[in-house]
C-alpha positions as CSV (number, residue, x, y, z in Angstrom):
1,A,-3.6,-5.5,14.2
2,Y,-3.2,-2.4,11.5
3,L,-1.7,-3.3,8.2
4,D,-0.7,-1.7,5.3
5,T,-0.7,-3.7,2.4
6,G,1.7,-1.9,0.6
7,T,4.1,-2.5,2.1
8,M,4.1,-6.2,0.8
9,Y,4.9,-5.1,-2.9
10,R,7.3,-2.9,-1.7
11,V,9.5,-6.1,-0.5
12,V,8.8,-7.9,-3.3
13,A,10.3,-4.3,-4.9
14,Y,13.1,-3.6,-2.9
15,K,14.2,-7.4,-2.7
16,A,13.9,-8.1,-7.3
17,L,15.8,-4.4,-7.3
18,S,18.2,-6.1,-4.7
19,C,18.6,-8.6,-5.9
20,G,18.8,-7.7,-10.1
21,I,15.7,-8.4,-11.9
22,P,14.3,-5.6,-13.5
23,I,11.0,-4.6,-12.4
24,Q,9.9,-5.2,-15.8
25,D,10.9,-8.5,-15.5
26,E,7.6,-9.8,-14.8
27,E,8.5,-13.7,-15.0
28,R,10.9,-13.1,-12.4
29,V,9.4,-11.0,-9.7
30,T,5.9,-13.2,-9.7
31,A,8.7,-15.7,-9.3
32,L,10.9,-14.4,-6.9
33,A,7.3,-13.4,-4.7
34,Q,6.8,-17.0,-4.4
35,K,10.0,-17.7,-2.8
36,I,10.5,-14.6,-0.4
37,K,8.9,-14.9,2.7
38,I,7.1,-11.8,3.9
39,S,6.5,-11.1,8.0
40,F,4.5,-8.4,10.0
41,E,5.2,-6.8,13.9
42,Y,2.7,-5.5,15.2
43,G,2.5,-2.7,17.5
44,E,3.4,1.1,18.7
45,N,6.8,0.6,15.9
46,P,5.5,-2.1,13.1
47,M,8.0,-3.1,11.1
48,V,7.5,-5.5,8.1
49,Y,10.6,-7.9,7.6
50,C,11.7,-10.1,4.5
51,D,13.0,-13.3,4.7
52,G,14.0,-12.7,8.3
53,E,15.2,-8.7,7.3
54,N,13.7,-6.0,9.1
55,V,13.2,-4.1,5.5
56,T,10.4,-1.2,7.1
57,A,12.9,1.5,6.7
58,E,14.3,1.0,3.5
59,I,10.5,-0.3,1.3
60,R,10.1,3.4,2.0
61,S,12.2,5.0,-0.8
62,P,11.1,6.5,-3.9
63,E,12.4,4.6,-6.5
64,I,10.9,1.7,-4.7
65,G,7.5,3.4,-4.4
66,R,8.0,4.2,-8.6
67,A,8.2,0.5,-8.8
68,V,5.7,-0.9,-6.7
69,S,2.9,0.3,-9.4
70,I,5.1,-1.8,-11.9
71,I,4.7,-4.6,-10.1
72,A,1.1,-4.4,-8.6
73,S,0.1,-4.9,-12.1
74,Y,1.4,-8.6,-12.2
75,P,-1.6,-11.1,-12.1
76,G,1.0,-13.4,-10.3
77,V,2.5,-10.9,-8.0
78,R,-1.1,-9.8,-6.8
79,E,-2.5,-13.5,-6.6
80,C,0.6,-14.4,-4.6
81,L,0.4,-11.3,-1.6
82,V,-3.5,-11.1,-1.9
83,N,-3.3,-15.1,0.0
84,L,-0.5,-13.2,2.3
85,Q,-3.3,-11.0,3.0
86,R,-6.1,-12.7,3.2
87,Q,-3.9,-15.0,5.8
88,E,-3.9,-12.0,7.8
89,A,-7.2,-11.1,8.0
90,A,-7.9,-14.9,8.8
91,K,-5.9,-13.6,11.9
92,G,-8.3,-12.4,13.9
93,S,-9.4,-8.6,14.7
94,V,-7.4,-6.5,11.9
95,V,-7.7,-2.5,9.7
96,M,-6.5,-3.5,6.4
97,D,-5.1,0.0,4.3
98,G,-4.5,-0.9,0.5
99,R,-6.0,-0.1,-3.1
100,D,-7.9,-2.3,-3.7
101,I,-8.8,-4.4,0.4
102,G,-12.4,-3.7,0.1
103,T,-13.1,-4.5,-3.8
104,Y,-11.1,-7.5,-3.7
105,V,-9.0,-8.8,-1.1
106,L,-11.4,-8.6,1.4
107,P,-15.4,-7.8,-0.4
108,Q,-17.1,-8.6,2.7
109,A,-14.9,-6.7,5.5
110,E,-17.8,-4.8,7.9
111,V,-16.5,-1.7,7.4
112,K,-14.6,-0.1,4.4
113,I,-13.2,3.1,3.8
114,F,-12.2,5.1,1.3
115,L,-9.9,7.3,2.6
116,T,-9.2,9.7,-0.4
117,A,-7.1,13.6,-1.2
118,S,-5.9,15.1,-4.0
119,P,-2.8,14.4,-5.6
120,E,-1.0,18.2,-4.4
121,E,-2.1,17.1,-0.4
122,R,-1.2,13.4,-0.5
123,A,1.7,15.1,-2.3
124,K,2.6,17.4,0.5
125,R,2.1,15.2,3.1
126,R,4.7,12.4,1.1
127,Y,7.6,15.3,0.9
128,R,7.3,16.0,4.6
129,E,7.5,12.6,5.9
130,N,10.5,12.1,3.4
131,L,12.1,14.8,4.5
132,L,11.7,13.8,8.4
133,A,13.0,10.3,6.9
134,G,16.2,11.7,5.1
135,K,15.7,11.2,1.8
136,K,15.7,13.3,-1.1
137,S,13.0,14.0,-3.5
138,S,11.7,17.1,-4.6
139,Y,8.4,18.1,-4.0
140,E,7.2,18.7,-8.0
141,E,8.6,14.5,-7.9
142,V,6.5,13.2,-5.6
143,L,3.7,14.8,-7.6
144,D,4.8,13.9,-10.7
145,D,5.2,9.9,-8.9
146,I,1.1,9.8,-7.3
147,K,-0.3,11.0,-10.2
148,K,1.4,8.4,-12.4
149,R,0.8,5.9,-10.3
150,D,-2.6,7.1,-9.3
151,R,-3.3,6.2,-13.4
152,M,-1.3,3.0,-13.7
153,D,-3.7,2.1,-10.4
154,T,-7.1,3.0,-12.0
155,M,-6.7,1.4,-15.4
156,R,-5.0,-1.4,-14.7
157,K,-6.9,-4.5,-15.9
158,H,-7.0,-6.5,-12.8
159,A,-8.7,-5.2,-9.4
160,P,-8.2,-1.8,-10.3
161,L,-7.9,1.1,-7.7
162,K,-12.0,2.5,-7.3
163,P,-14.1,2.9,-4.1
164,A,-16.0,-0.5,-3.7
165,P,-20.4,0.9,-3.8
166,D,-20.5,-0.3,-0.2
167,A,-17.5,1.9,1.1
168,K,-17.8,5.1,2.8
169,I,-15.8,8.0,1.2
170,I,-14.0,10.2,3.4
171,D,-12.1,13.3,1.2
172,T,-9.0,13.9,3.5
173,T,-8.0,16.8,1.8
174,N,-9.0,19.6,4.0
175,L,-8.8,16.8,7.5
176,S,-6.1,16.9,10.0
177,Q,-5.4,13.6,11.3
178,Q,-7.4,13.9,14.6
179,E,-10.5,14.7,12.5
180,V,-10.1,12.0,10.2
181,I,-9.5,9.4,13.0
182,E,-13.0,11.2,14.4
183,T,-14.6,10.6,11.5
184,I,-13.6,7.1,10.9
185,L,-14.3,6.0,15.1
186,K,-17.8,8.2,13.6
187,I,-18.4,5.4,10.6
188,V,-17.1,2.4,13.3
189,G,-19.3,3.1,15.3
190,E,-23.1,3.9,13.2
191,T,-21.8,-0.6,12.0
């Protein structure tokens, strides 16, 4: 199974905004994270659910993206979602995608790969995704959001964004999707 753990934080942000809870209200956002039920449907078209409602498309808006780093800095939200991530990992073979999987969530993972790319390349990719999904945003806006999020995530006190000491680092800036896949498969094959 493949799990993008960032979706969990997006679900909490989406639910908070939907309920009129200000993202800056750490206490209420944390209480919400502890109360809601987040579930996943794995497969070719993965889905994420919040309290039984499919929110896969709704959680990908730029507004939700901007809220994610704020709520991800709340220790109570992180604790709640890290527990859920570890429960998902305990179910069996899983590929987890997230900013602190190898350093904090699953430090004992057999294979740790840290994918990186320049902020400009990541913004270009996200901008294209937004266009394909019919979401309005400028490249400059996306780039600014990515830089702000990186700054917040690398500076946060609890589980900051950084590669695990034993992670294989792959800079994907100038690689095609196929080249990234081949590189990962080679690393996994050597493990």
